[in-house]
VOLUMZA-606707 format. One record per residue (C-alpha): x, y, z; residue number from 0; residue in three letters. Coordinates in Angstrom, 2 decimals, padded with zeros to 5 digits. Example, Ala and Ser with C-alpha at 12.3 -4.5 7.8 and 13.67 -1.06 7.14 Angstrom:
! residues 2
[pt [012.30; -004.50; 007.80]; 0; 'ALA'] [pt [013.67; -001.06; 007.14]; 1; 'SER'] 
***
This chain:
! residues 248
[pt [-024.86; -027.51; 031.20]; 0; 'MET'] [pt [-021.81; -025.30; 031.12]; 1; 'GLN'] [pt [-019.66; -028.04; 032.61]; 2; 'ASN'] [pt [-020.92; -030.56; 030.04]; 3; 'ALA'] [pt [-020.26; -028.09; 027.22]; 4; 'SER'] [pt [-016.76; -027.39; 028.53]; 5; 'SER'] [pt [-016.09; -031.12; 028.74]; 6; 'LEU'] [pt [-017.11; -031.65; 025.11]; 7; 'ARG'] [pt [-014.86; -028.81; 024.01]; 8; 'VAL'] [pt [-011.98; -030.26; 026.03]; 9; 'SER'] [pt [-012.46; -033.73; 024.51]; 10; 'VAL'] [pt [-012.64; -032.27; 020.98]; 11; 'ARG'] [pt [-009.48; -030.25; 021.56]; 12; 'ASP'] [pt [-007.69; -033.34; 022.86]; 13; 'ASP'] [pt [-008.71; -035.31; 019.75]; 14; 'VAL'] [pt [-007.51; -032.48; 017.51]; 15; 'ASP'] [pt [-004.14; -032.39; 019.29]; 16; 'VAL'] [pt [-003.62; -036.14; 019.03]; 17; 'ARG'] [pt [-004.68; -036.21; 015.36]; 18; 'ALA'] [pt [-002.36; -033.31; 014.52]; 19; 'SER'] [pt [000.50; -035.03; 016.34]; 20; 'LYS'] [pt [000.00; -038.19; 014.27]; 21; 'TYR'] [pt [-000.17; -036.28; 010.97]; 22; 'ILE'] [pt [002.94; -034.26; 011.89]; 23; 'SER'] [pt [004.76; -037.49; 012.70]; 24; 'GLY'] [pt [003.90; -038.94; 009.30]; 25; 'VAL'] [pt [005.13; -035.92; 007.34]; 26; 'TYR'] [pt [008.23; -035.50; 009.50]; 27; 'THR'] [pt [009.29; -039.08; 008.87]; 28; 'GLN'] [pt [008.44; -038.75; 005.19]; 29; 'MET'] [pt [010.60; -035.60; 004.85]; 30; 'MET'] [pt [013.47; -037.29; 006.68]; 31; 'LEU'] [pt [013.19; -040.09; 004.13]; 32; 'GLY'] [pt [013.40; -037.59; 001.27]; 33; 'VAL'] [pt [016.47; -036.04; 002.92]; 34; 'LEU'] [pt [018.15; -039.47; 003.21]; 35; 'VAL'] [pt [017.42; -040.12; -000.46]; 36; 'THR'] [pt [018.85; -036.75; -001.52]; 37; 'ALA'] [pt [022.01; -037.18; 000.58]; 38; 'LEU'] [pt [022.54; -040.70; -000.75]; 39; 'THR'] [pt [022.21; -039.56; -004.36]; 40; 'ALA'] [pt [024.42; -036.51; -003.81]; 41; 'TYR'] [pt [027.16; -038.58; -002.19]; 42; 'THR'] [pt [027.12; -041.25; -004.91]; 43; 'LEU'] [pt [027.30; -038.71; -007.74]; 44; 'VAL'] [pt [029.84; -036.28; -006.27]; 45; 'THR'] [pt [032.26; -039.04; -005.21]; 46; 'THR'] [pt [032.10; -040.69; -008.64]; 47; 'GLY'] [pt [030.86; -043.98; -007.18]; 48; 'ILE'] [pt [027.63; -043.85; -009.18]; 49; 'MET'] [pt [029.47; -043.38; -012.46]; 50; 'LEU'] [pt [031.81; -046.29; -011.70]; 51; 'ASP'] [pt [028.91; -048.56; -010.81]; 52; 'VAL'] [pt [026.92; -047.55; -013.89]; 53; 'ALA'] [pt [029.87; -048.14; -016.21]; 54; 'MET'] [pt [030.62; -051.51; -014.62]; 55; 'ALA'] [pt [027.08; -052.84; -014.39]; 56; 'GLY'] [pt [025.11; -050.89; -016.97]; 57; 'GLY'] [pt [021.40; -051.62; -017.14]; 58; 'SER'] [pt [021.76; -054.69; -014.93]; 59; 'MET'] [pt [022.43; -052.39; -011.96]; 60; 'VAL'] [pt [019.15; -050.55; -012.47]; 61; 'MET'] [pt [017.19; -053.76; -012.89]; 62; 'TRP'] [pt [018.72; -055.01; -009.66]; 63; 'GLY'] [pt [017.77; -051.80; -007.86]; 64; 'ILE'] [pt [014.24; -051.97; -009.28]; 65; 'PHE'] [pt [013.77; -055.54; -008.04]; 66; 'ILE'] [pt [015.20; -054.57; -004.63]; 67; 'LEU'] [pt [012.79; -051.63; -004.37]; 68; 'GLN'] [pt [009.78; -053.74; -005.30]; 69; 'MET'] [pt [010.82; -056.46; -002.86]; 70; 'GLY'] [pt [011.27; -053.96; -000.03]; 71; 'THR'] [pt [007.81; -052.45; -000.55]; 72; 'VAL'] [pt [006.25; -055.93; -000.71]; 73; 'MET'] [pt [007.97; -056.86; 002.58]; 74; 'MET'] [pt [006.59; -053.79; 004.33]; 75; 'PHE'] [pt [002.98; -054.91; 004.87]; 76; 'ARG'] [pt [003.71; -058.36; 006.36]; 77; 'PRO'] [pt [006.47; -056.89; 008.55]; 78; 'MET'] [pt [004.06; -054.26; 009.86]; 79; 'ALA'] [pt [002.05; -057.08; 011.45]; 80; 'GLN'] [pt [004.88; -058.58; 013.49]; 81; 'THR'] [pt [008.08; -056.51; 013.41]; 82; 'ALA'] [pt [009.09; -054.01; 016.06]; 83; 'SER'] [pt [008.63; -050.30; 015.25]; 84; 'PRO'] [pt [012.43; -049.90; 015.08]; 85; 'ALA'] [pt [012.76; -052.65; 012.45]; 86; 'LYS'] [pt [009.90; -051.22; 010.42]; 87; 'LEU'] [pt [011.47; -047.77; 010.49]; 88; 'GLN'] [pt [014.77; -049.36; 009.51]; 89; 'GLY'] [pt [013.09; -050.95; 006.49]; 90; 'LEU'] [pt [011.61; -047.57; 005.55]; 91; 'PHE'] [pt [014.97; -045.81; 005.68]; 92; 'TYR'] [pt [016.63; -048.71; 003.85]; 93; 'PHE'] [pt [014.12; -048.15; 001.06]; 94; 'TYR'] [pt [014.93; -044.43; 000.98]; 95; 'THR'] [pt [018.63; -045.25; 000.62]; 96; 'VAL'] [pt [017.93; -047.65; -002.26]; 97; 'VAL'] [pt [015.80; -044.98; -003.91]; 98; 'THR'] [pt [018.75; -042.62; -003.45]; 99; 'GLY'] [pt [020.77; -044.96; -005.69]; 100; 'VAL'] [pt [018.06; -044.61; -008.35]; 101; 'THR'] [pt [018.15; -040.81; -008.04]; 102; 'VAL'] [pt [021.95; -040.97; -008.26]; 103; 'GLY'] [pt [021.68; -042.88; -011.52]; 104; 'TYR'] [pt [019.20; -040.29; -012.78]; 105; 'VAL'] [pt [021.80; -037.67; -011.86]; 106; 'GLY'] [pt [024.04; -039.14; -014.55]; 107; 'LEU'] [pt [021.33; -038.62; -017.17]; 108; 'ILE'] [pt [019.82; -035.25; -016.27]; 109; 'TYR'] [pt [021.58; -031.98; -015.46]; 110; 'THR'] [pt [021.86; -030.95; -011.82]; 111; 'ALA'] [pt [020.02; -027.69; -012.55]; 112; 'ALA'] [pt [017.01; -029.43; -014.09]; 113; 'SER'] [pt [016.88; -031.95; -011.23]; 114; 'ILE'] [pt [016.82; -029.13; -008.69]; 115; 'MET'] [pt [014.15; -027.22; -010.64]; 116; 'ASN'] [pt [011.96; -030.32; -010.92]; 117; 'VAL'] [pt [012.51; -031.12; -007.24]; 118; 'PHE'] [pt [011.27; -027.66; -006.24]; 119; 'VAL'] [pt [008.28; -027.99; -008.59]; 120; 'ALA'] [pt [007.47; -031.45; -007.22]; 121; 'ALA'] [pt [007.74; -030.17; -003.65]; 122; 'SER'] [pt [005.36; -027.26; -004.31]; 123; 'LEU'] [pt [002.91; -029.49; -006.18]; 124; 'ALA'] [pt [003.01; -032.15; -003.50]; 125; 'PHE'] [pt [002.47; -029.59; -000.74]; 126; 'GLY'] [pt [-000.48; -028.02; -002.54]; 127; 'GLY'] [pt [-002.11; -031.37; -003.34]; 128; 'LEU'] [pt [-001.61; -032.67; 000.20]; 129; 'ALA'] [pt [-003.13; -029.48; 001.61]; 130; 'ALA'] [pt [-006.09; -029.77; -000.76]; 131; 'PHE'] [pt [-006.70; -033.37; 000.30]; 132; 'GLY'] [pt [-006.52; -032.33; 003.95]; 133; 'HIS'] [pt [-009.03; -029.46; 003.78]; 134; 'VAL'] [pt [-011.50; -030.50; 001.07]; 135; 'THR'] [pt [-014.93; -031.73; 002.13]; 136; 'LYS'] [pt [-015.38; -033.63; -001.12]; 137; 'ARG'] [pt [-014.94; -037.40; -000.90]; 138; 'ASN'] [pt [-011.90; -038.30; -003.03]; 139; 'LEU'] [pt [-012.59; -042.03; -002.99]; 140; 'GLY'] [pt [-013.47; -042.09; -006.70]; 141; 'VAL'] [pt [-010.24; -040.24; -007.49]; 142; 'VAL'] [pt [-008.28; -042.77; -005.44]; 143; 'GLY'] [pt [-009.91; -045.73; -007.20]; 144; 'THR'] [pt [-009.21; -044.25; -010.64]; 145; 'PHE'] [pt [-005.60; -043.45; -009.75]; 146; 'CYS'] [pt [-004.93; -046.90; -008.28]; 147; 'LEU'] [pt [-006.09; -048.42; -011.56]; 148; 'GLN'] [pt [-003.95; -045.94; -013.48]; 149; 'GLY'] [pt [-000.98; -046.89; -011.30]; 150; 'LEU'] [pt [-000.82; -050.35; -012.87]; 151; 'TRP'] [pt [-000.87; -048.82; -016.34]; 152; 'MET'] [pt [001.95; -046.48; -015.31]; 153; 'THR'] [pt [004.02; -049.42; -014.06]; 154; 'ILE'] [pt [003.37; -051.31; -017.29]; 155; 'GLY'] [pt [004.44; -048.36; -019.45]; 156; 'LEU'] [pt [007.54; -047.88; -017.30]; 157; 'SER'] [pt [008.56; -051.49; -017.88]; 158; 'LEU'] [pt [007.95; -051.15; -021.62]; 159; 'LEU'] [pt [010.11; -048.03; -021.67]; 160; 'TYR'] [pt [012.84; -049.82; -019.70]; 161; 'ALA'] [pt [013.07; -052.63; -022.26]; 162; 'VAL'] [pt [012.38; -050.51; -025.35]; 163; 'SER'] [pt [016.08; -050.07; -026.07]; 164; 'GLY'] [pt [016.55; -053.84; -026.18]; 165; 'MET'] [pt [013.46; -054.68; -028.26]; 166; 'VAL'] [pt [013.82; -053.64; -031.93]; 167; 'PRO'] [pt [010.13; -052.97; -032.67]; 168; 'PHE'] [pt [009.82; -050.77; -029.55]; 169; 'LEU'] [pt [012.83; -048.54; -030.24]; 170; 'ARG'] [pt [010.94; -046.06; -032.47]; 171; 'PRO'] [pt [008.47; -045.52; -029.61]; 172; 'PHE'] [pt [011.01; -044.98; -026.82]; 173; 'THR'] [pt [010.51; -041.23; -026.55]; 174; 'GLN'] [pt [006.73; -041.54; -026.85]; 175; 'THR'] [pt [006.68; -044.16; -024.08]; 176; 'LEU'] [pt [008.81; -041.94; -021.87]; 177; 'ASN'] [pt [006.56; -038.88; -022.31]; 178; 'LEU'] [pt [003.35; -040.90; -021.97]; 179; 'THR'] [pt [004.62; -042.53; -018.78]; 180; 'THR'] [pt [005.59; -039.13; -017.40]; 181; 'GLY'] [pt [002.24; -037.52; -018.20]; 182; 'LEU'] [pt [000.23; -040.44; -016.81]; 183; 'LEU'] [pt [002.47; -040.56; -013.75]; 184; 'GLY'] [pt [001.87; -036.87; -012.99]; 185; 'VAL'] [pt [-001.90; -037.39; -013.16]; 186; 'LEU'] [pt [-001.85; -040.62; -011.12]; 187; 'VAL'] [pt [000.46; -039.48; -008.34]; 188; 'PHE'] [pt [-001.16; -036.05; -008.11]; 189; 'SER'] [pt [-004.49; -037.74; -007.54]; 190; 'GLY'] [pt [-003.01; -040.26; -005.11]; 191; 'LEU'] [pt [-001.34; -037.49; -003.10]; 192; 'THR'] [pt [-004.63; -035.68; -002.54]; 193; 'ALA'] [pt [-006.50; -038.94; -001.90]; 194; 'TYR'] [pt [-003.95; -040.34; 000.55]; 195; 'GLU'] [pt [-003.79; -036.98; 002.34]; 196; 'SER'] [pt [-007.54; -037.14; 002.92]; 197; 'GLN'] [pt [-007.28; -040.75; 004.12]; 198; 'ARG'] [pt [-004.42; -039.77; 006.40]; 199; 'LEU'] [pt [-006.58; -037.13; 008.05]; 200; 'LYS'] [pt [-009.50; -039.54; 008.43]; 201; 'GLU'] [pt [-007.26; -042.21; 009.94]; 202; 'ASN'] [pt [-005.68; -039.65; 012.26]; 203; 'ALA'] [pt [-009.04; -038.68; 013.77]; 204; 'TYR'] [pt [-010.16; -042.28; 013.93]; 205; 'SER'] [pt [-007.02; -043.21; 015.86]; 206; 'LEU'] [pt [-007.25; -040.11; 018.06]; 207; 'ALA'] [pt [-010.81; -040.95; 019.14]; 208; 'ARG'] [pt [-009.89; -044.50; 020.13]; 209; 'GLY'] [pt [-007.31; -046.08; 022.37]; 210; 'SER'] [pt [-004.17; -047.22; 020.58]; 211; 'ILE'] [pt [-000.89; -048.54; 021.95]; 212; 'ASP'] [pt [002.48; -046.97; 021.15]; 213; 'GLU'] [pt [003.59; -049.81; 018.86]; 214; 'ARG'] [pt [000.50; -049.59; 016.67]; 215; 'SER'] [pt [000.76; -045.80; 016.53]; 216; 'LEU'] [pt [004.40; -046.05; 015.41]; 217; 'SER'] [pt [003.48; -048.65; 012.76]; 218; 'VAL'] [pt [000.67; -046.45; 011.41]; 219; 'TYR'] [pt [003.02; -043.47; 011.34]; 220; 'THR'] [pt [005.75; -045.30; 009.39]; 221; 'THR'] [pt [003.20; -046.83; 007.00]; 222; 'SER'] [pt [001.71; -043.39; 006.33]; 223; 'GLY'] [pt [005.19; -041.92; 005.81]; 224; 'ALA'] [pt [006.03; -044.62; 003.25]; 225; 'LEU'] [pt [002.81; -044.01; 001.33]; 226; 'MET'] [pt [003.34; -040.24; 001.11]; 227; 'MET'] [pt [007.05; -040.73; 000.35]; 228; 'TYR'] [pt [006.17; -043.00; -002.59]; 229; 'LEU'] [pt [003.71; -040.43; -003.93]; 230; 'ASN'] [pt [006.26; -037.61; -003.70]; 231; 'PHE'] [pt [009.16; -039.54; -005.23]; 232; 'VAL'] [pt [007.09; -040.88; -008.11]; 233; 'ASN'] [pt [005.62; -037.44; -008.77]; 234; 'LEU'] [pt [009.19; -036.13; -008.93]; 235; 'PHE'] [pt [010.28; -038.85; -011.38]; 236; 'PHE'] [pt [007.20; -038.26; -013.55]; 237; 'SER'] [pt [007.86; -034.53; -013.76]; 238; 'LEU'] [pt [011.50; -035.21; -014.52]; 239; 'LEU'] [pt [010.50; -037.37; -017.49]; 240; 'ARG'] [pt [008.55; -034.43; -018.89]; 241; 'LEU'] [pt [010.72; -031.44; -018.01]; 242; 'PHE'] [pt [014.18; -032.75; -017.13]; 243; 'GLY'] [pt [017.10; -031.48; -019.20]; 244; 'GLY'] [pt [019.39; -034.31; -020.28]; 245; 'ARG'] [pt [023.16; -034.07; -020.21]; 246; 'ARG'] [pt [024.81; -033.80; -023.60]; 247; 'ARG'] 
***
């Protein structure tokens, strides 16, 4: 009996270790992605490259970046089925660089102080929400479903805001669209952060209890990192819409 009990404890401990290793890998890769984004934005702004590009291309540059970002995310799922782990990680970091260009452009609009303040606030909020999703016993599936539906509304409002300056009847609502998008974005990505954190934990234990090859584990890790990265970055942008101080 004692040997059987000891064996069960040993197996449970081994599952916990493997699950924790997977979760740590996801957040480590996600944070490296955030670092790449920050360094890209900082380099583009401080060297003056971002200002030159913005002046030369105007809004067309941002539309191009938006399309590139959407295309990269859409490529991720099919590539996860066939590509090598190295290529999939390369696609992830490519996306973080492209997002760094977006943050660099934002750096021309908002003050550096307000960007840093919002970044700290977003980091604290993300950490708290991720921790809540990890430890709560409540099923957050309903929250996830609601937020996924709200995500499409957020995307739609973002597109309306993007074209509001070019459409005469939308111009009076530009500020309202910006604030509404920011508020909805905070709610949506806060909920998604907690929900995806809970799913990440569930997937980690499911993978830890089974047998999984190194390639599949790497793919799951990179996919999880992308999902959490998207939640953090979009939470940051949403908070910036609400609290960011614009340059004069």
